[in-house]
C-alpha positions as CSV (number, residue, x, y, z in Angstrom):
1,M,-43.0,-10.5,-100.7
2,F,-42.6,-7.1,-99.0
3,R,-45.7,-4.9,-99.0
4,L,-44.0,-1.4,-99.1
5,S,-46.6,0.1,-101.3
6,I,-46.7,3.4,-99.5
7,L,-42.9,3.9,-99.4
8,A,-41.7,1.8,-102.3
9,A,-41.3,4.9,-104.6
10,I,-39.0,6.6,-102.1
11,V,-36.8,3.5,-101.9
12,V,-36.7,3.2,-105.7
13,V,-35.5,6.8,-106.0
14,L,-32.8,6.2,-103.5
15,L,-31.2,3.0,-104.8
16,T,-30.2,3.5,-108.6
17,G,-32.8,4.2,-102.8
18,A,-44.0,7.6,-94.5
19,A,-47.9,6.4,-88.2
20,M,-49.1,8.2,-85.4
21,Y,-48.0,9.8,-82.1
22,H,-46.0,7.5,-79.8
23,S,-44.9,6.9,-76.2
24,G,-41.7,5.1,-77.1
25,P,-37.9,5.9,-77.2
26,S,-36.9,9.5,-77.3
27,I,-34.8,11.2,-80.1
28,Q,-31.9,11.3,-77.7
29,A,-31.8,7.5,-77.6
30,A,-31.6,7.3,-81.4
31,S,-29.3,10.2,-82.1
32,S,-26.6,9.1,-79.8
33,K,-25.6,6.3,-82.2
34,T,-24.3,6.1,-85.7
35,P,-27.2,5.0,-88.0
36,Y,-26.2,1.3,-88.3
37,Q,-25.9,0.9,-84.5
38,S,-29.7,1.3,-84.3
39,L,-30.2,-1.9,-86.2
40,P,-30.5,-5.3,-84.5
41,D,-27.3,-7.4,-84.1
42,D,-28.4,-10.2,-86.5
43,V,-28.4,-8.1,-89.7
44,I,-26.4,-9.5,-92.5
45,F,-27.0,-6.6,-94.9
46,V,-26.8,-2.9,-94.1
47,M,-27.2,0.1,-96.4
48,H,-26.9,3.7,-95.2
49,A,-27.4,6.7,-97.5
50,D,-26.7,10.2,-96.3
51,I,-29.1,11.8,-98.7
52,R,-28.7,15.4,-97.5
53,A,-24.9,15.3,-97.9
54,L,-25.2,13.6,-101.3
55,V,-27.6,16.2,-102.5
56,D,-25.4,19.0,-101.2
57,S,-22.3,17.7,-102.9
58,E,-20.8,19.7,-105.7
59,L,-21.1,16.8,-108.1
60,Y,-24.8,16.2,-107.5
61,Q,-25.5,19.9,-107.8
62,S,-23.7,20.2,-111.1
63,V,-25.3,17.1,-112.5
64,S,-28.7,18.2,-111.4
65,H,-28.2,21.6,-113.0
66,R,-27.0,20.1,-116.3
67,F,-29.5,17.3,-116.6
68,G,-32.5,18.9,-114.9
69,E,-33.9,19.2,-111.5
70,N,-34.8,15.5,-111.2
71,P,-31.8,13.5,-112.5
72,L,-33.2,10.4,-110.9
73,P,-36.3,8.6,-112.2
74,V,-39.6,9.6,-110.6
75,N,-42.6,7.2,-110.9
76,A,-46.3,7.9,-110.7
77,Q,-46.7,6.5,-107.1
78,Y,-43.9,8.8,-105.8
79,R,-45.6,11.8,-107.6
80,E,-48.9,11.0,-105.9
81,F,-47.1,10.8,-102.5
82,V,-45.5,14.2,-103.1
83,E,-48.8,15.8,-104.1
84,A,-50.6,14.5,-101.1
85,T,-47.9,15.1,-98.4
86,G,-45.7,17.9,-99.8
87,F,-42.7,15.7,-99.3
88,H,-39.7,16.1,-101.7
89,F,-36.9,13.7,-101.8
90,E,-34.1,16.2,-102.5
91,T,-35.1,18.8,-99.8
92,D,-36.8,16.8,-97.1
93,L,-35.1,13.4,-96.8
94,A,-32.0,13.5,-94.6
95,S,-30.9,9.8,-94.6
96,V,-32.1,6.2,-95.0
97,T,-30.7,3.3,-93.1
98,L,-31.7,-0.2,-94.2
99,G,-30.9,-3.6,-92.5
100,V,-31.9,-7.1,-93.5
101,S,-31.6,-10.3,-91.5
102,G,-32.4,-13.9,-92.2
103,D,-32.0,-15.6,-95.5
104,L,-31.7,-13.2,-98.4
105,A,-32.9,-15.9,-100.8
106,D,-36.1,-16.1,-98.9
107,D,-39.1,-14.2,-100.3
108,S,-39.6,-12.4,-97.0
109,P,-36.5,-11.9,-94.8
110,S,-36.8,-9.5,-91.9
111,F,-36.0,-5.9,-92.8
112,Y,-35.6,-2.7,-90.8
113,M,-35.6,0.8,-92.2
114,L,-35.0,4.2,-90.6
115,L,-35.9,7.3,-92.6
116,K,-34.8,10.7,-91.2
117,G,-35.9,14.0,-92.5
118,E,-38.5,16.7,-92.4
119,F,-42.0,15.2,-92.5
120,D,-45.5,16.5,-92.3
121,R,-46.8,13.8,-90.0
122,E,-50.5,14.7,-90.3
123,K,-50.4,14.6,-94.1
124,I,-48.4,11.4,-94.2
125,D,-50.7,9.7,-91.6
126,A,-53.7,10.8,-93.7
127,F,-52.1,9.4,-96.9
128,I,-51.5,6.0,-95.2
129,R,-55.0,5.9,-93.9
130,N,-56.6,6.8,-97.2
131,S,-54.6,4.1,-99.0
132,G,-56.9,1.5,-97.4
133,E,-54.0,-0.9,-97.2
134,Y,-53.0,-0.4,-93.5
135,E,-54.7,-0.8,-90.2
136,Q,-53.7,0.9,-86.9
137,Q,-52.2,-1.2,-84.1
138,Q,-50.3,-0.8,-80.9
139,L,-46.9,-2.4,-81.3
140,D,-44.2,-2.3,-78.5
141,G,-45.3,1.0,-77.2
142,L,-45.7,2.6,-80.6
143,V,-48.9,3.4,-82.5
144,A,-48.2,1.8,-85.9
145,F,-49.8,1.2,-89.3
146,V,-49.6,-2.5,-90.3
147,G,-50.3,-3.9,-93.7
148,Q,-53.7,-5.5,-93.7
149,A,-52.4,-8.7,-95.2
150,A,-50.0,-9.1,-92.3
151,A,-52.7,-8.3,-89.8
152,A,-54.8,-11.1,-91.2
153,G,-51.8,-13.5,-91.0
154,Q,-51.6,-14.0,-94.7
155,E,-48.1,-12.8,-95.4
156,I,-45.2,-10.7,-94.0
157,S,-45.9,-7.0,-94.5
158,A,-44.6,-3.6,-93.6
159,A,-45.3,-1.9,-90.3
160,I,-44.9,1.9,-90.3
161,A,-44.5,4.0,-87.1
162,W,-43.0,7.3,-85.9
163,L,-40.1,7.1,-83.6
164,D,-40.2,10.9,-83.3
165,D,-41.1,13.8,-85.6
166,D,-38.0,13.4,-87.7
167,T,-37.7,9.6,-87.8
168,L,-39.9,7.1,-89.5
169,L,-39.5,3.4,-88.9
170,V,-40.5,0.8,-91.6
171,T,-40.0,-2.8,-90.7
172,S,-41.4,-6.3,-91.4
173,S,-44.5,-6.3,-89.3
174,S,-43.3,-8.8,-86.7
175,D,-40.0,-7.0,-86.2
176,L,-40.9,-3.5,-85.2
177,G,-40.5,-4.3,-81.5
178,K,-37.1,-5.8,-82.1
179,L,-35.9,-2.7,-83.9
180,V,-37.2,-0.4,-81.2
181,R,-35.5,-2.5,-78.5
182,S,-32.2,-2.3,-80.4
183,I,-32.6,1.5,-80.7
184,D,-33.2,2.2,-77.0
185,G,-30.6,-0.3,-75.7
186,R,-32.9,-3.1,-74.5
187,A,-31.5,-5.5,-77.0
188,P,-28.1,-5.9,-78.7
189,N,-27.5,-3.8,-81.8
190,A,-25.3,-4.1,-84.9
191,A,-22.3,-2.3,-83.3
192,D,-21.1,-5.6,-82.0
193,S,-21.7,-7.6,-85.2
194,V,-19.4,-8.4,-88.1
195,L,-21.0,-5.6,-90.1
196,G,-20.3,-3.2,-87.2
197,R,-16.6,-4.0,-87.6
198,L,-16.8,-3.3,-91.3
199,L,-18.8,-0.1,-91.0
200,A,-16.9,1.4,-88.0
201,G,-14.4,3.1,-90.2
202,A,-16.5,3.6,-93.3
203,E,-16.7,7.0,-95.0
204,G,-18.9,8.4,-97.8
205,Q,-22.5,9.4,-98.3
206,I,-23.5,5.8,-99.3
207,Q,-22.2,2.7,-97.4
208,L,-23.2,-0.8,-98.0
209,A,-22.0,-3.9,-96.2
210,M,-23.0,-7.5,-96.2
211,V,-21.9,-10.9,-94.8
212,L,-21.9,-13.4,-97.6
213,P,-23.6,-16.7,-96.7
214,E,-21.9,-20.0,-97.1
215,A,-22.7,-21.7,-100.3
216,E,-25.4,-24.4,-99.8
217,E,-26.5,-27.1,-102.1
218,Q,-30.1,-26.8,-103.3
219,D,-32.6,-29.1,-101.6
220,P,-34.1,-31.7,-103.8
221,G,-37.6,-30.5,-103.0
222,E,-36.9,-26.9,-104.0
223,T,-37.9,-25.4,-107.3
224,P,-34.8,-25.7,-109.6
225,L,-33.2,-22.4,-110.6
226,P,-33.2,-21.5,-114.3
227,S,-30.3,-23.2,-116.0
228,M,-28.5,-19.9,-116.8
229,V,-28.8,-18.8,-113.1
230,Q,-27.7,-22.2,-111.8
231,S,-24.7,-22.0,-114.1
232,I,-23.7,-18.6,-112.7
233,V,-24.2,-19.8,-109.1
234,E,-22.1,-22.8,-109.6
235,S,-19.4,-20.8,-111.3
236,V,-19.2,-18.3,-108.4
237,R,-19.3,-21.1,-105.9
238,N,-16.4,-22.9,-107.5
239,S,-14.3,-19.8,-108.1
240,P,-12.2,-17.8,-105.6
241,L,-15.3,-15.5,-105.1
242,G,-16.9,-18.4,-103.3
243,R,-14.3,-18.0,-100.5
244,L,-15.3,-14.4,-99.7
245,E,-16.8,-13.8,-96.2
246,S,-17.9,-10.2,-96.5
247,I,-18.0,-7.2,-98.8
248,M,-18.3,-3.5,-98.2
249,V,-19.0,-0.7,-100.8
250,T,-18.7,3.0,-100.1
251,L,-19.4,5.9,-102.4
252,N,-18.3,9.5,-101.7
253,A,-19.3,12.4,-103.9
254,G,-17.5,15.8,-103.7
255,S,-16.4,17.6,-106.8
256,G,-15.9,14.1,-108.3
257,L,-16.7,10.6,-107.2
258,D,-14.8,8.0,-105.2
259,L,-16.0,4.4,-105.2
260,S,-14.4,1.7,-103.0
261,V,-15.1,-2.0,-102.7
262,K,-13.5,-4.1,-100.0
263,A,-13.9,-7.8,-99.9
264,E,-12.6,-10.1,-97.2
265,A,-11.8,-13.7,-97.9
266,N,-11.5,-16.6,-95.5
267,T,-7.7,-16.7,-95.5
268,P,-4.8,-14.6,-96.9
269,E,-4.3,-17.4,-99.5
270,D,-7.9,-17.1,-100.6
271,G,-7.4,-13.3,-100.7
272,T,-4.5,-13.9,-103.1
273,A,-6.7,-16.1,-105.3
274,V,-9.4,-13.5,-105.5
275,Y,-6.9,-10.7,-106.2
276,E,-5.3,-12.7,-109.1
277,M,-8.7,-13.6,-110.6
278,L,-9.9,-9.9,-110.5
279,N,-6.5,-8.7,-111.9
280,G,-6.9,-11.1,-114.8
281,Y,-10.5,-9.8,-115.5
282,L,-9.2,-6.2,-115.4
283,A,-6.5,-7.1,-117.9
284,M,-9.0,-8.7,-120.2
285,G,-11.4,-5.7,-119.9
286,R,-8.7,-3.2,-120.8
287,M,-7.8,-5.1,-123.9
288,M,-11.5,-5.2,-125.0
289,A,-12.2,-1.5,-124.2
290,A,-10.7,0.0,-127.3
291,E,-14.1,0.5,-128.9
292,N,-15.5,2.2,-125.8
293,P,-13.3,5.0,-124.6
294,Q,-15.5,5.9,-121.6
295,F,-15.4,2.3,-120.4
296,G,-11.7,2.2,-120.9
297,L,-11.3,5.5,-118.9
298,F,-13.2,3.9,-116.1
299,L,-11.0,0.8,-116.2
300,D,-7.9,2.9,-116.2
301,R,-9.0,4.6,-113.0
302,L,-9.5,1.3,-111.2
303,E,-6.9,0.4,-108.5
304,L,-6.8,-3.2,-107.3
305,Q,-4.9,-3.9,-104.0
306,R,-4.5,-6.8,-101.5
307,N,-3.7,-6.7,-97.8
308,E,-3.6,-10.2,-96.4
309,A,-7.2,-11.6,-96.8
310,V,-8.7,-8.2,-97.8
311,V,-8.9,-7.3,-101.5
312,S,-9.7,-3.6,-102.3
313,L,-10.9,-2.2,-105.6
314,G,-11.2,1.6,-105.9
315,V,-12.0,4.1,-108.5
316,S,-11.9,7.9,-108.6
317,M,-13.3,10.1,-111.3
318,T,-13.6,13.8,-111.7
319,G,-16.8,15.6,-112.2
320,D,-15.9,16.5,-115.8
321,E,-15.3,12.8,-116.6
322,I,-18.7,11.8,-115.0
323,R,-20.6,14.5,-116.8
324,A,-19.0,13.6,-120.1
325,A,-19.9,9.9,-119.6
326,M,-23.5,10.9,-118.8
327,E,-23.7,13.1,-121.9
328,Q,-22.5,10.3,-124.1
329,N,-25.1,7.8,-122.7
330,Q,-28.0,10.3,-122.3
331,P,-27.6,12.9,-125.1
332,Q,-31.3,13.8,-125.0
333,A,-31.0,14.9,-121.4
334,V,-28.8,17.8,-122.5
335,A,-30.8,18.7,-125.5
336,A,-34.1,18.9,-123.5
337,E,-34.4,22.5,-122.4
338,P,-37.5,23.9,-120.6
339,A,-39.8,25.9,-122.8
340,G,-38.9,29.6,-122.9
341,S,-35.4,29.1,-121.5
């Protein structure tokens, strides 16, 4: 399993989402590319979040003002990190780019993360050292912190290193050099991959793309999946969804919210089958939404389209609609006012 104990809290905050001086690639090498192009070319999953643009959006600001300064959950580990380093998610983190390669079903596929922002390197270095969980090593020209379990050869762990003052790299310990080489041009990067084609025209503060693996039968020697999970897997495998090759999700926040999902099937005929299946589910959902007006409103905003093998599902909601939905689901958040306000 991943040992991201130092940075796990930051990632948790992002997805509902830091190391020493170096002699490696310069900031010019990294900044000349769009974020996903810094990742190795074998990634099968990419997520990029422009945190600064998301936090600056009118929707985020209005939600933050109405529901408190911290609308996202904050755990104890993140609070400890903030107190020790002075780092604040909303003001100091600019963006996060995550790539994963290998088998996603594996307990420890290769992963690559770039965090950009305003960091106090000395305080973050001290926090990592004081954790007692990392040891310092020289990896591909960078001075890095490597999880001690990985250093002992016991499991795959995280390696943490500074690319420059504004960019922190976090990777599976054996893959830091691979990420550095893709950043500085010594190795192929994701620009020439299938995901590069998907992300080339993507817009929005959050972008997620993945190549869907071909369905494989479970090996006889593997631990069987729980019966309910196995039933779901078999159902998807035998449905039109089992013919999808890739999927991309984008989210853009302005005064409202635009969400887009694009899925590409193997052939136009498979695309038609996926479209017809989803259209049927939407029709059923609309019939069942009479008792939940907010869910019915969401379904009414959904637009399903097909262009050859690509099936698109999009939804746009205004800020007022989103705030009303949040108030309905979290009434206590509105009622909780600071003392003396």
